N, C-alpha and C positions, 0 to 999 in steps of 0.2 A: 504494500499499500504506499501511497505517496505522502510526503510531508507537506501538509497544507501551508505551513509557514514558508517553506521554500517556494511554493507556487505563488504566494502572495508577494514575496520579495522579488522574484524574477520570473514573471509568467511568460515573457518572451523566450527565455532559455528552455522553459518547460515545453512550450509549443514547438520550438525548433527541434528539440530531441524527439518528441513524438511524431513530428513531421517526417522524420527519417523512418518511421515505421508506417507511414501512410495515413496518420491521423492528424487532423489539423484543427487549430483553433479551439481546443478543448478547455483552455484556462478560462475563457470568458464565462462558460456555463458553470464551471467549478467555483469560480470566485463570486458568481451571482448567488449561488446557493449559500456559500460561506458568508456573504454579507447579509443575507436574510437571516441566517442563523444567529450571527453576531448582533444583529439589530434586535431580535427577540430576546436574547440574553441580556442586553443592555436595558431593554424596556422592563424586563423582569426585575433586574436589580434596582432600577429607579422606583418601580412600584413597591418593592420590598423595603426600600429606604423610607418611603412615604408611610407604609404601614407600620414600620418600627417607630417613626416619629409620632404618629397618631396614637400608638399604643402607649407611649410615655405620657402623652397629655391627657389620656383618659382618667388616669388616677388623679391627676391634679384637678381636673374639672369635677370629679366626684368629691374630692376633699373640700372644695370650695362651696359645694352644694348647688352648683350651676347644672341643674338637670338637663336643660335644653342643650348646652354645650357637651355634656356627657353623652347624650343620645346621639348627637351629630357625630362626635368623634368615634363612638362605638360603631355607628353605621359606616363611617369611612374606613375603619379597620377591617370591617367585614368585606367592604367593596374591594379594598386593596388586596386582601387575602385572596379573594376569588380571582382578581386580575392577575396576581402573581402566579396562581395555579394554572390559569389559562395560558399565560405567556410561556411558562416553563414547559407546558405540554407542547405548545407550538414550537418552541425552541428544540425540543427533543425530536419532533417530526423533521425539522430542517436538519438536525444533526444526523438523523438516520438517512435522510436523502444524500447528505454529503458523503457519509461513510459508504453507502451503497454505490454511489457514483464513482468514488475513488477505488472501490473494490473492483470495478470492471475495466479499469484503465491499465494497460500493460506497463511493465517496467521501462525505464529509459535506457537505451543502448549506450555503452560506452563509446567514447569518441573514435576509437580505433576499430570499431565494428564496421565492416564493409556495408555500404548501402546497396540495396537491391530488392527485387520484388519476390523472388522464390529461390528454390534450391539451385537453379541454374546460375545464380549469382553468388553462390558460396565460393570461398577462396581456399584453394588447397595450399597448405603450408608445408607438408612434408609427406614422404612415402617411405614405407619400410617393406623390404622383401620383394622378390620378383615372382609374379605369377608363374606357376608351373606350366611347362609346355607338355601337353598330352600327345600321345601317339594314337589316340582314339578320340572320338567326340565325347567330352564329359557331359554328364546329365545332371539334372537337378537332384537334390537329396532324396526325395520320395521315389525317384525312378531307379536308384541304385539297387541291384539285385539283393545284396546283403542286408539292406536297410528295410526292405519291404516287409519281411516277417515281423519286424519290431516297431513299425510305425503304422498304426491302424486308424485310418480316418473314418472307415465305415462303422465300426463298432462305436467310436466316439460320437458320430453323428446319430446313431441309434440311442445313445444315452443322453445326449445334450444338444444335438443339432450341429449347425455348421460352425467353423472355426474352433474346433476342438480336436485333440489328438490323444490316442491311447498308446503309450510306449510300453514295449515288452522286451524282456530278455536282454540281449547284449546292448541294443540301442538305449534301453532304460538305464542300463548300468553306466554306459558312457555319459549319459545326461547327468546322472548323479555324481560321477567322478568329476565332471567339469566343474560342478558347483563347489564340491569339496576342495578341488585344486585352487580355485579362485579364492575361497575363503582362507585357506592356509597361506597362500601367497600374500594376501593383504594383511593378515594378522602377524605373520612371522617376519615379513620383510618390509612392509609398508607402514607399519605402526598403527594400523587401525584396530579398534576394539570390536570383537565379534558381538553381535547383539541379536537376540531372538525377540521379535516384536509381534503384537497382535496384528491380524489382518482386517479386523473390524474396528472402525474408529467413529467417534462422534462428529457432529457438524463442525465444531470448533477446529479440529485437527485439519480438516479439508479446507476450511477457510484460511487456516494458518499458512498452508503451502500452496494457496491460490488455485486449488481445484474448484472451489466454490467462490462466488456464485456462478461464475461464467461458464464453467465446464461440467455442469451437473449431468448433462446428457452423456458424457464420455464415461461415466462411472456407474456402478451398480449400488442400489440402496436396498436394505432389507425392509420388511414390512414394519419392523419396530424402530426404524430410523437410523440404524448403523449403516456405514458406508464400507464397501470392500475396497481396500486400498488399490490404487493403480500402480503403486510402487512403494517401497518402504522409505522413500524419501519423506512421505507423509508422516510416518511414525517416528523415524529417526530425528528428523528436524524438529518435530513438536516435543521431543523430550525436554527441550529447554524453554518451552512456552511458559511465560509468566515469571521466569527466573531472573534474578540479577546475579551474574556470575563474577567471580573474582577474575581479574585479568590474568593472573598466574595460572588459572585452570584452562586457559586457551592456548592453542587450539584444541578442540575436541574432535577426534577423528573416529568415526564409526563405520561398520559395515554390517550388512544383514542379507541373508539368503531367504526370500519369501515367495510365496505365491503372490501373483499379481493379477488384477482383474481390469479389463477395459472393454467398454461396449463396442469400440471401434466405430462410433458414430461418424458418419461422413466418409467412411472408407469402403463403401459398397463397390464391389468390382475390383478392388485392389488386393493383389496377392491372395487370391482365393484358393490357389493350389499349394499344397504343402503346409508346413508349420511356421511360415515366416510371420504371419499376422494372426494371432490367436486371442480369443476372449480370455483365456486363462493361460498364464505362462509363469516362468520363474526367472528372477533376476538376483544377482548379487549386487547390491547397491552400495554406494559410498556416500557419506555425508560428512561434511566438515563445518564446525562452527568457529569463527575466527574473529579477530579484531579487524576494524576497517583498514588499517594500514598493512595488513598481511594477507588480505583475501586474494589479491591478484597473483601473488607468488603461490598461494595455495591452489589456485586454479591450475597453474602450470604443473604443480606437483601431482595433483589428482589425475590430470591428463596423462602424465607419465605412468601413473599406477595402472590405468586402464590399458595403456599401450603395452605395458610389460606382460599383461596376460596373453595378448596376441603374439608377441615376440617369443615367449616361452613355448607357445604351441606351434610356432613356425608358420603362422597365418599372415600372408601379405595384407597390408592395410594402407590406407591414407588417412591423414588428419586434416580436416577443413575447419575453417571459421565460418560459422553461419552468418549469412547477411541479415540485415534488419528485417527483411520480409519473411524469412524463414525461421527466425529465432522464437523460441517459447515465450509465453506470456510473462513468466516470472523472471526471466533471465536478463542480465545486463550484457553478458557475452557467453557464447557457447562454442565449444569445440565438439565436432562430431568425429567419431572414428568409424570408418567405413571399411569393412573386410571384403576381400576379394572372394567371390563366389563364382567358380568356373562354370557351374551349371547354368547361370544366368549370363556369364561373360560380362560381369560388371561388379562394381563395388557397391555394397549395401550397408546401411547404418547398423552398427552393432553397440554403439555407446554415445551418449550425449553427456558432456560434462559442462556444467554451467555454474557461473557466479552470479549470485542474485543481489549482492550488496545488502542493504538493510530492508529491502522490499518485504521479504517474508517476516523478518524480525519485527517490523512495526505491526504487522497483522497479529503476531503472536505475543507481542509485548515482551520480547526476549532481549535482555540487556546485559551489559557487563559494567563493572566499576573499575576505571583505571586507578592505578595507585595515586591517592591524593586528589582524585578528580570526581566529577559527577557521573552518574550512570549514563551510558550511551548504548545505542543499539548495536548488537553484534551483526556480523555479516554471515550469510549462509551460503553453502555451495552443495551441489549434488551431482552425482554422475553414476552411470552404469559401469560395473566393474566385473563382470559384463552381463548382458542378457544371455541367460543360459541356453535357451532354445536356439537362438540365432548362432551362438558359438557352436552348438551341436551340428547345425546345418553347415557351417564353415569347415568343421573338422571332417565331416563325412564327404563333402564335395571336393575338398582339396586333397583328401587321401584316397579317393576312389581309384580302383584299378580296372583294367580292361575286363577282367573275369568277374567283375561284380563284387569283389571284396574291397575292404577299406583298411589301409595302413594307417594306424593311429599315432599321434605325436609322441615322441619319446618322453617328453615332460609329463605325460598323463599316465605312463605306465605304472608308477608306484600306486596310483589311485585306482588301478584296474587289477591289482593283485599280480602285476607282472605280465599281463596279457597285452599283446602288441597289435593285434589285427582282428577285424570283423570279417568272418568268411563269407562267401557268396551265398551261404545258406543261413546266415544270420547269427553264427555262433562266435563267441569271443574265444580266441586261442592265443 
């Protein structure tokens, strides 16, 4: 959420930054609501002062025996009391209008974020690895002979409908091994604290990480009001909601492996084959809570943590900076990691690492106390480290062989009990 004081002080800068996202002239509407709210508050305070003054005079009139003045003042007190209540109620309505308006406006991009309309304007910053040259035509993950016995879309559709998958046998074990490999790497080498979180949260948690109110249709809600998390960014980030942390406690670096749920609203017709885009999937998420002056360095650090997973697995990838038109709602800057999928002959997103500044912290009222200073809002960051299902796809497609088997990355062998290959019949050996 945005700082209304910053908008008051420099509306032109606010509009210019949002203009880079294709949103123009919003400060006028915001400041109009803010002025109405402040006017109601001032009127309520003026009426309260008049009520207080009249209340003091009531006793004096009574003591003098001036019954007429006593009744007039008592009526004035009652009138002002009603007026104060009415004005406070009107101020609360305006305050709610302002908060709801600010809640629907995306974060301001950093100055070095490239300007653009969509993914075609993203800027590549580096590549790692060389895509393998095949002596046969590589196929997509769900077409590999050894994968077919362990990746069952038909049974999943019978159980749940479209965009679900049932994993069995060797494929299921590779999927599990990938998640364990990622967690162990992040906790043992990257300094993240492993966390197990709920997957059901209240409204406040979804508001805190900007899924609500704007993106309600992208998530699932239970009949009793809980929300299924789209990623553990929601739960990990909200662990500091309402807190005032000691500066010495920062940064806080966390990781969690959870089920994630997305309705995929607006993605009709996209990636309908295979398990690239599912309603239910698993991710190993990374979240950092930092001071304002360290968040940009932390963004680079988190990106390196995500890249390390792909490098250990030997998966070629590229890192891009998202342009203003492709960046997420809550981000100030985002790095996307795109892994090479030979079955599609293209790079596809496998991780987004974003720095959000104090945008989420203001929603959550999450602050820290600098040594000898007043509390200030923390900065929050989040990123995939990685999306487990998409990593499974990349491992299968890059390791596929002409006979339908799959050679598995050496780094994964310890998490597979020393097994190195998925046979064409779907067995781990």
